[in-house]
N, C-alpha and C positions, 0 to 999 in steps of 0.2 A: 308734571313733577315726577321724578323717578322714585320708585318705591325702595325703601330701606328694608331688606329682608332679614330673617332671623340670623343668617350667617354673618351679616354685617354687624348686627347688634352684638353677637357673640364675640366678634373680633374686637369691637370697641371695648367690651367688658374686659377682655384679656389685656388690652393695651392699658386700661386704667389700673388693672391689678399689677401689671409690670411697673407702672409709674409709682404705685403705692408701695411696692416692695423696695424700690430703689430710693424713694424719697428720704428715709432716715439717713442713709449714707450720704446723700447729696447735702443734707442739712447738717452734717457733722456728727450725727448720732453714733456712727460706727467709724472706727479707725480704718484707714486704707493703707496698703503697702506701697502705693505710688501717690504722687501728688493728687489731691482731690480734684483739681481741675482736669487732669488727664483722665481720671476715673470717670468724671462726668462726660468727657468726650466719648469714652468707650461705651458708656451706658446709652448716650444719645445715638451713637452709631448702631447699637444693638436694636433699639426701638425702630430706627429708620429702616434697617435691613429687614426686620420682621414684617413691617408694613409693606415694603416693596414685594417681599416674597408672597405675602398673603394675597395681595391684590393683583399679582401677576400669574397666579396659578392657572386661571381659566384661559387667558389669552396668550401668554408667552411662557413656554415651559422652561427654556434654558435661562432667561433672566431670573425666573423664580428660583431655579436651583442655585444659580450663582449667588443671589441675594441670601438664600437660605444658608448656604455654606458659610458666607461671611457672618451671618447672624450666629451660627453655631460657634464659630471661633471667637467672636466678640463676647458671647455669653460665657465661654470658658475664661477668658481674660478678665471679664467683669467679676466673676465669682472668685477667681484666684487672687485678684487685687484687693478684695475686701473679704478675707476669710472669716472675719468675726461677725459679719452680717447674717444673723440667724436664718431669715426667710429668703435670702437672696437666691439660694439654689432652686427656688420655685421657677426662676427664669429658665432653667434647664428643662423643667417639666414641660413648659410651654413649647420650647423648641423641639422636644421629642414628639409632642402631639402634632406639631405642624408638619413633621416629616411624612405623615400619612397622606397629606395632600400634595406634597412636592416630589417625594422620592419613591422608588420602587418599594415593594413590601419588605424586602430583605434588609433595606437600609435602616429602617426604624430600630430594630434591635441593636445594630451597630452603634447608632447614635446614643441609645440608652446606655450601652456598655461604656462608651467613652465619657458620657456625662457622669456616670457613677464613679469612674476613676477620678475625674476632676473634683467631684464632691468629696471623695475620700481624701484627695490630696489637700484640698482647701481645709478640711476639718483637721487634718494632721498638723497643720501649721498653727493651730490654736492650742490651748491647754487641755484639749479633750484627751481622754485615755484611749488606748487602742480599742477597748471594747466599745467606747462611745463612738469612735470613728466608724467601726464596723457596723454598729447598729444604725447610725445615721445614714451611711451609704446604702445599707440594705433597705431602710425605710424609703429613701428616695428612689431606689431601684424598683420597689414595688409600686410606688405612686406613679412613676413614669410608665411602667408596664401597663398598669390599669388604665391610665389616661390614653395611652396609644391604642390599646385594644378597644376602648370605648369609642375613640375617634374612628377607628377602622369600621366598627359596627355601624356607626352613624352614616359613614360614607357609603357603605354597602347597602344600607336600607334606603338611602336617597337614590342610589343608582337603580335599585330594584323597583322603587316607586316610579321613576322615570321610564324604565323599560316597560312596566305594566301599563302606564298611561299611553306610551307609544304603541304598544301592541293593541290596546283598546281602540285607539284612533284608526290604526291600520285595519283592524277587523271590521269596524263600522263602515269605513270607506269601501272595503271590499264587498261588504254586504249590500251597500247602496248600489255600487257598480253592477254587481251580479243581478240584483233585483231589476235595475233599469235595463240591463242587457236582456234579461228574460222577458220583460214587457215589450222591448223592441222586437225581439224575435217573434213573440206572440202576435204583435201587430202586423208584422210582415206575413206571418202565416195566414192570418185572417184576410189580409189584403189579397194574397195570392188566391185564396179560395173564393173570395167574392169575385175577383176578376175572372178566374178560370171557369167557375160554375155559373153564378148568376149572370155575370156579364155575357158569357157565351150564350146562355139561354135567351136573354133579352135581345141580343143581337140577332139571333135566329128568328125571334118573334117579330122584330121590326122588319126583317126581310120578308117574312111571310105576309105580314100586313101590307107591305109595299106592293107585293104581287097582287094580293086580293083587292087592293084599291083600284086596280085597272079593270076589274070585272064589272058586269052590268048590275044595276039595282040601286036606285037613288037612296032608298032607306038604308040599305046595307052600307052604302058608301059613307054616310054620315057617321055611323057608329065605328066603322073601320078607321075613319080619319081621327075620331076621338081616341080610339084605342092606340092608334099610331102615335099620337102626341103623348099619351100617358106613358107608353113604352119608352119613347125617346127621353121624356123627362126622368123616368125611373133609371134609365141607363146613365143619364148624366149625373143623377144623385149617387149612383153606385161608384162612378168614376171619381166624383168629388170626395166621397167617403174614403175610398182607397187612397187618394192623395193625402188626405189628412192623417190617415193611419201611418203612412210612410214618413211624414214630415213632423208630426207632433213630437215635441221633446218631453222627457220626464220633467216633473215639476222641480225647478231649481231650488226653491225655498225648502221643500220637503227633503230633498236629497242632502242639502247642506246641514239642515237641522238634525238629521239622522246621524251625520258624521260627527258633529260636535256635542251631541247630547251626553250629559252625565260623564264628562271627563274628570277623573279625580284630581284634585289639587289645582284646578284651573277654571276660573269663571269665564265662559265664552259666550258672546252674543253675536248673532249673525243677522244683519238687516239687509233685505233685498227689496229695492224699490218696486212699487207696483207696475211701473212702466217698463220694467226689464223683461225682455223676451229673448230666449235663447234657443238654439238648435240642439239636437241631441248630442252632437259632437262637442259643442261649446259647454253644455251642461256637464258632460263627462270630464272635460278639461278643468272646469272650475271646481268640480268635486275633488279631483286629484290635487289641484293647487291648494285648496283649503286644507286638505289632509296634510300636505307638506308644511304649510304654515303652522298648523297646530303642533305637529311633531317637532318642528324646529324650535318652537316656543318652549315646549316641555323640555327638550334636550339641552338648550343653551341659554335661555333668557332668564331663568329663575324668576318667572313672573307669576302673578296671581290673577291677572285680568287680561283678556284678549278681546278686542273689538274688531269685527269684520263687517264691511259694508260694500255692497255691490249696487251700482247705480248707473244711470245713463248720463254720460258727460255732455256738456253743451255742444261738443263737436259730433254728437250722436255715436260716439264710441262707448263701449262698455268699460266701466272703471271699477276695479277692485282695490279697496284700501283696507289694510289690517295694521293695527298698532297694539303693542302690549306695554305693560308697566314694568318690564324687566330692566336689567342693568344696561343693555345695549352695548355698543362698541363703536369707537371712532375709526377703527381699521377693520373693514369688512373683508373677510376672506371666504368667499363662497365655497362650501363643500359640495359633496355629491347631491345633497338634498336641494340646496338653493340653485345649483346648476341644472338639476332636473326640472325644478320649477320654472326657471327661465326658458329652458328648451321647450317645455310644454306650451308656454304662452307664445313663444316665437313660432311654434308649429301652426298656430291659428292666426298668425300675422300680427301678434301683439308685441309689447315691450314691457320691461320691468324696471323699476327704480327702487333701490334699497337704501335705507337711512337708519343708522344706529346711534344718532346723536342724543336722542331722548327716548329711551326704550328701543324697540326695533319696529320699523315701519316698512311695509311692503306696499308699493303702489304699482298696479298693473293696468295697462290699457289694451283692449282687444276690439277689433272691428266686429260689428254685428252683421252677419250675412243678410 
């Protein structure tokens, strides 16, 4: 079930306030300058266009702007057609606040100025005095300005929180990759030293013992044979150790836990099955893939929970599944992040499936070397 976030609840509250403001006029409590049925059509159109604009902000910019423009015009007509409705100009306050989400920063003051002119014109059509018209228009000008500035501040804070969380994920992923790379280089250094120094010495010892074995002396021959076997076993152990040092991968569970630990505003869990074994290259790939999944969730999903699971599929491939409780999308348009994620998995011979019908789900399959 998809999560209803604070922004959605706020939008529903605004919608209810709009309905409450217009209800007295709908019920005949206020006179209208046009037939009430036509005014009801204008009011319903205003509510519809506001909803379309609000829910199209994230996915479709131009439909949101077109709907918002229609909502602004309809709000003007709605207020001018019922100039005696005392609280109806609050609708213009809501349209001014919505401009922060839909239009560039400079368009908000323009909308406020035009709304103020409409409010003044509507007030002048009543029995209010010039002073009353001026005070009313000024009051709504201040309310609109304060609302717009507050909305801009909220949007900026949300953006900064997302950027901070993204930077947090990137920093942790970079630290994990750097630590794993350092360990890999150290393993290779030790492997080279073991091979070049101890391995060389043991090889020389084996050759010397091989020569000594052909000399006379039964008692010496037995000890030489035993030393020869020990030396050969030791050489084999050294080679086996070198091989493990070259092939052992960093611990996948520790690497992923370090990446997702303590991300602000997002509850993340990572589960890696016990039978999952990866190479160093595959561990680095999965680390970067999980980093991109977390960043994408913070940036676009508006989610509070993210669940990631890595397991061995029945066909013996490695399967990564991630799902969040965000808003999702039925029309997925991969950006640089998702394209990079797909390319990383394709580089190790895997494939990716994306699903935004209920939250956002990423399913990736990779062959295990």
